[in-house]
Structures are given as structure tokens and as C-alpha cells.
C-alpha positions as CSV (number, residue, x, y, z in Angstrom):
1,M,137.0,125.7,35.1
2,T,136.9,127.4,31.8
3,A,133.6,128.4,30.2
4,V,133.5,127.9,26.4
5,Q,131.0,130.0,24.4
6,L,130.1,128.8,21.0
7,S,127.9,130.6,18.5
8,A,125.0,128.9,16.7
9,R,127.2,129.2,13.6
10,D,130.0,127.3,15.3
11,I,127.7,124.6,16.5
12,M,126.1,124.1,13.1
13,R,129.5,124.1,11.3
14,A,130.7,121.4,13.7
15,A,127.5,119.3,13.1
16,Y,127.8,119.7,9.4
17,E,131.5,118.8,9.3
18,N,130.9,115.7,11.4
19,R,127.8,114.3,9.6
20,Y,127.9,110.9,7.9
21,T,126.9,110.6,4.2
22,W,126.3,107.4,2.4
23,D,128.5,106.6,-0.5
24,S,127.1,106.4,-4.1
25,N,126.9,102.6,-3.9
26,F,124.5,102.5,-0.9
27,P,121.3,100.9,-2.2
28,G,119.0,102.4,0.5
29,Y,116.7,100.7,2.9
30,T,113.7,98.4,2.1
31,T,111.2,96.7,4.4
32,D,108.1,94.5,4.2
33,V,105.0,95.7,6.1
């Protein structure tokens, strides 16, 4: 078994690169309460 060490910088970079962003046509969310 191989141990993999990742720095906080590596983890944050991976999270940033794999995030989802809405395109400019996304109207947002609405709700009635």
C-alpha cells in the first residue's frame, strides 16, 4: 500500500479546479415562504 501525502495547497487547488460555476444565463433560485 502506498501512502500519498498532499499539502493543503494541493488539496485546495484540486477543489478549486473541480468546482462547478453557473453560466451567465443561470437565473438564480427563487422560493415562496
